N, C-alpha and C positions, 0 to 999 in steps of 0.2 A: 506674778505676785504684786508687782508694782501697779499693774493695771487694776487688780482687785482693790488695793488700798486706795488708789485714786478714785475709783468709782464709788467706793464707800464714803469717802470724804465729800465728794461732789453731791451725792444723793442726800447725805445727812445735812449739808449746808442748805440745799434746796428745800428739804423737808422742814428744817428749822424756820426758814423764812415763811413758808406756808403756814406753819403752826402759829407763828407770831401774828400774822395777819388774821388768822382765824380765831385763835383762842385768847389772845391778850386784849380782849375788849370785855366790857362789863356784860354780864348776863342780862337778858331782856327783863326778868323780874326786878332786878336792882335798878335798871334804867327807869322802869315804870314807877317804882317807888320814889325815885328822885324827881321825876316829872310831877308827881302828885304833890311833893313838897314845894316845888317851884310854883305850882298853881295856888297852893295855900298861902305862900308868901306873897304872891301877887294880890290876893284878896285882902290880906292884912295891910299891904302898902296902900292899896286904894282907899282903905278905911282911914288911914293916917294915924292910927293909935300905936305909937312906938313902944309903949309899955307892954301892950298885948303882944306885939311882934317879938319883944325881948323874951317874954314868958314862953311864947311859942318856940323860939330858938332853943331855949334851955330844955324844953320838954321833948325834943326830938332824939331818936337813937343815934344820930350822927352829930359830930362836932361841926357846926356850920355857922355861917354869918351871912347877913344880907349887907352888901357893900354898895357904896355909891360909885360914881364914875371915877373918883380919886382913890378907890380901893380902901375907903374908910368905912367902919361900921356905921349904919344909920341909926343904931340903937345905942344905949348907954353901956352895953357889955364891952368888957376889955378883951382885946385880941392878944393871944399868946405870941411872943416875938418870933418863935419858930414858924408859926402859922403865917405871920406877916412876911417872913423871908421866903416861904414857899409859894407866895403869890406870883413870884417871877416865873414859876414853872406850871402855871395853871393849865389844866387839860380840859378838852371838850368832852361832853357826855358820850359821844360815839367814837371818841378817839382811842388810840392805843395806850394801854396802861403801863407798858414796859415789862421787861422780863425779870425785874427785881421785885421781890415782895416788900412793899413799903406802904406809906399812907399818902397817896397823891391827892392833890386838891382838884376838884372838878367844878367848873364854872358853868352856870346856866343863866342866860340873860333873862332879866325881868323887866317890868314896866318902869318908866321914869328913869331910864339909863342906870338902873341898879342891876346887881348880879348876885345870884345865890351861889355861894361858894361852900361846897361840902367836902369834908375830909373823909376819904374812903377808909374804912377800917382794914387793917392788914389781913384779917381772916376772910374778907370778901374779895381780896385781890385775885384776879384770874391767873396770876403767875403760879399760884399753888397747883392748879391743874396742869399748867404748861410744863412745869418741871417733870411731872410724872409722864405726861405724853411724850415729851422730848426724850426721856431716858428709854421709854418703851420703843419709840421709833428708831433710836440708834441700834438697839438690839435687833429689832425686826429687819432693818435695812442690812445690817451686817450678816445676819443669817441668810436673807434672801440672796444677797450678792455672792456669798460664799457657796451657797447651794447651787446657784446658777452656773458659776464658774466651775464648780466641781462636776456638774453634769456635762458641761461642754468639754472639760478636760477628760472626763471618763469616756465620753463618746469618741473623742479624738483618739484615745488610747485603745478603746474597745474594738473599733473597726479593724485596725491592723492585727490586733490580738486574735480576733475571730477568724481572720484569714489565715493566720499562722496555725490556729487550732484546726481549721478545715484541712490545711495542708498536712499537718501531722496525722490527722485521721486517715487521709488518703494514703499516706506513707505506711501507716499501720495495716491498711487493707492491701498493701502490695502495689499501689499505683505510684510509679516513679516518674510519670510524664508530667509536663507542665513546669512552669517557673514561678516560684513564690515571689520573686522580685517583681515580675510583671503583674502578678495578681494583687500585690500589696498596695501599689499606687499610693505610697506614703511619701511625704516630703520631709519626714524626720530621718536624719542621718543614721541614728542608732537603729531604727527599725529596718532600714535598708541594709545595713551591715549584718543585722541578725538574719534577714531573709537570704542574703548572699551565703552566709554560713550554713543556713538551712538547706539551700540548694546544693551546696557542695557536699554536705552530709548525705543528702538524698542520692546524689550521683555516686558517692563512694559505696553506700549501702546497696544500690542497684548493681554496681559492678561486682561487689562481693557475692551478692545473691546469684547473679548470672554465672560467675565462676564456679560457685558451689553446685548449681544445677548442671552445668556443663561437665564438671568433674564426675558427679554421680552418674550422669548419662553415659559418658565415655567409658568410665570404669566398668559399668554394668555391661555395656556392649563388648568390651574387651574380655570380660570374664566368661562370656557365653562360649567362645571358641575353645578355650582350654577345658571348660567343663564338659563340652560335647566330646572332646578327645578322651577325657578321663572316663566318661560313660562307655565309650566304645572300647577303651582298653580294659576296663573292668569286666565288660561283657565277654570279651575274649579270654580274660584271665580266669573267669569262673569255670571254663571248660578245661583248664590246664592244672589247677591246683588240686590237692588231695582233699578228701572229705573232711579232714581235720581242720583245714584252713578255709573252707568255704564260708564259715560263719564270719570270719574276719573280712573277707571280700564283700559279703552282703552288708556288713556294717559300714564299710567304706562307701558302698553304693548308696546307702541311705543318707549318709552325710553329704555326698555329692548331689543327691536329689534335693536335699534340703537347701543346699547352696544354690542350686538351679532355681528352686522356687523363690528364694529370696531375691535373686537377680531379676526374675520375672516380675515380682511385686514392685521392685524399685523402678523398673522400666515403665510399668503401668502407671505408677504414681507420677513419674517424671513426665509422661505424655499428658496426663490429666492436668498437672500443675502448669505446664508450659503451653496449654491450649493447643497441643499438637494432635490431640485425639479428635478424629472426625466424628462429630456427634450426628447421629441419624435419628432425628425426632419425628415420630409418627404416632398415631393412636395406638395405645397399648392397653390391654386388659390386665390390670395388676393382679387380679384374683388368680388367673390361670398360671402366670409365671411364679407367683408366690407359692401357690399350692404345689407346683412341681418341685420347687426347691425344698419345701417342707418334707415332701415325700422322700426326696433323696437324702435329706439330713436324718431321716429316721434310721438309716443304716449306720450313722456315726454316733448316735447317742449311747450313753452308758446304760448298764442294766437297770439302774435305779433312777434314771432320768426319764422325764416325760415331755413329749413335744406335741402340742395340739394347735389346730388352726381353724379359724372360722372367719367368715366375711359377712358384713351386713348387706341387706337387700338394696340399699341406696347407693352402692358403689357404682361408679361410671368409668368409662375409658378416660385416660389422660394422655397428654402429649409427652412422650418420653423416649429414651433410647433403650431398646430391648436388652442389649448386652449390659448396659450400665445398671438397669433395674435388677437383672439376674445377679450381677456382681455385688450390688449393695445388699440384697437379701441374703445371699450366700455368706457374705462376710459377717453380717449381724448374727446369723444362726451359728456360724462357726465360733464366733467370740462367746456367745452364750453357752454353747456346749462345752467349750474348753475351760472357761473361767468362772462360770456361775456356781459350780459345785457338783459333787457326784450324785446328789439326791435332789436335784433341782427340777422344778416344773417350769417349762418354757411355753409361753403362750404367744401365738402369732395371730393377729387379726387385722382386718382392713375395715375402715369405717370412714364416713364423710364428716367433715367438721367445717365450721365457719368462724373466721376471726376478722372482726370488723367488716370491711367490704370485700374480703377475699374468701373464696371457697377452696377447700383442699380435699383430696383423697389421701388418707394417711395409712401407711403400713407400720404397725406397731409390733415390736418384739420386746417382751418383758419376761422377767424371771423372778423367782422368790429367793434369790441368793442373798449374799451379804451386801451387795451394792458397792458403791465407790464413795470415797470421802468427798464431801461437797466441794472442797477447794481443788479437787482434781478432775471434776466433771468436764470442764472445758478443755483440759489438757489432753484428753484421750483422743481428740481429733488431730493432734499434732503428730507428724511422722516420727517413728522410732520412739514413741512414748510407751513406757511400761509402768504400770501401777504395781508397785512391789507387793501390795497385799493380795493381788489376784493373779499375778503372772510369775512364772518361774521357768526354768529350763525344761522341766518335765512337761509342762503344758505346751511349750513351744511358742511360736508366734514371733513376729518381727516388729510389731508396733506400727504396721502400715495398713492394716485392714480398715480401721475406722477413718484413717486419713484419706484412703481411697474413696470411702463412702462420702465423706465431706466434699471432696473435689468433684465427685460424680454428680452429687445433688446440685452443686453450684452450676455445673455445665448444663443441667436440665432445668435450671431456673427454679429449683425447689429448695427445701430447707431440711435440716436434720436437727432434732432436739433430743436432749437427754436429761433425765432427772431420776432421782432415787424415789422409790415407792414408799408410801407411809409405813407399810407393814414389812418393809425390807425387800431388797431386790432392785434391779435396774430396769428402767423403761426408756426405750429409744424409739423415736418416731421419724419416719421419712414422709415429708409433706410434699405432695405433688399438686401444683395449682391447677384448678379447673378454669375459673373465670371469676370476675367480680360479682358479688351478690347483688341481686336486683331488689 
């Protein structure tokens, strides 16, 4: 702030001096008018008629006198005492008139050692313009300096803030590597302290996330052994219980099977999330795999549900993992059958699309059900997410199907998008990249 004030004062002082040299002189039309008066006075002096010279002096728009070398009027006109006093401060025609609005005397040399002295009217004094220009220049200089320093300060603050923003974005994407302190490169102590706190927070979050993943993975592995023993025990028990109790054993079997499926889903998601899944990318015909899953899903639909499939002629092979493609399509179909409604029409189609410079083959699964609240659309890809309006215990599900779809598409360098249809229902697309458009 001290530098800003000092710069403003220095620039204003320099500007004021420049304006004084430039503006505090008589305009050229006024100078020319005074030169004409001096010429006329010279002609009258040469004629030697002092009465005519006196009449000429009285007739001019300026208060003026023709003086001899002793600063006395050469005519019979009386000089005002104040005019005589100001002869001590006589100014030249091209000289500086000063920054105060007054009536300065301007002297122009004539023949025979005489001088034409003209009193400048205050309304013609250039200081009238000077004051306006000076005030405007002060405002402009202050605004320019403040804007300049504000931009410099904003840039100095914006660069570390942008780096912190990038770091927070990477953290939100699950990237915990890298040091914000090293990337910040700031000489400001406060920013460095903030970056150190940010790095510490990142390490803590990374540690907690790793502990959570390890816990889920370890617990899931440990549960598989007792579940296998329970399945074996129930299988043996079915042959020993009476017909009256067989229904109870079968119910327990279904519960154990559901638990086993949940553990399998958790292990699959854990492998995908931790990049422990060995992706086998190769050319895949999406139409054949999708058609196969649709035909299998025909056995699972309700009596009033309809499932249809078609593919456009311009679909091509994509580079993908066969197992992940099958898993993604099966999960999408399963979700639509379970949650879209009992009288829903489910459409599955494959088509090509272009977005900017990129080309994709898209597998779309859509229905005409109730859809999902707009503020919940992005949440459905989070693990263990249940949308209350569409999921309940009767429908089943663990909230991992779409999370597995999202992780699978990320591993295959693809994308998954979801939106509500205008006429009701949900539309989910799996985008498999082909190549950049030419």
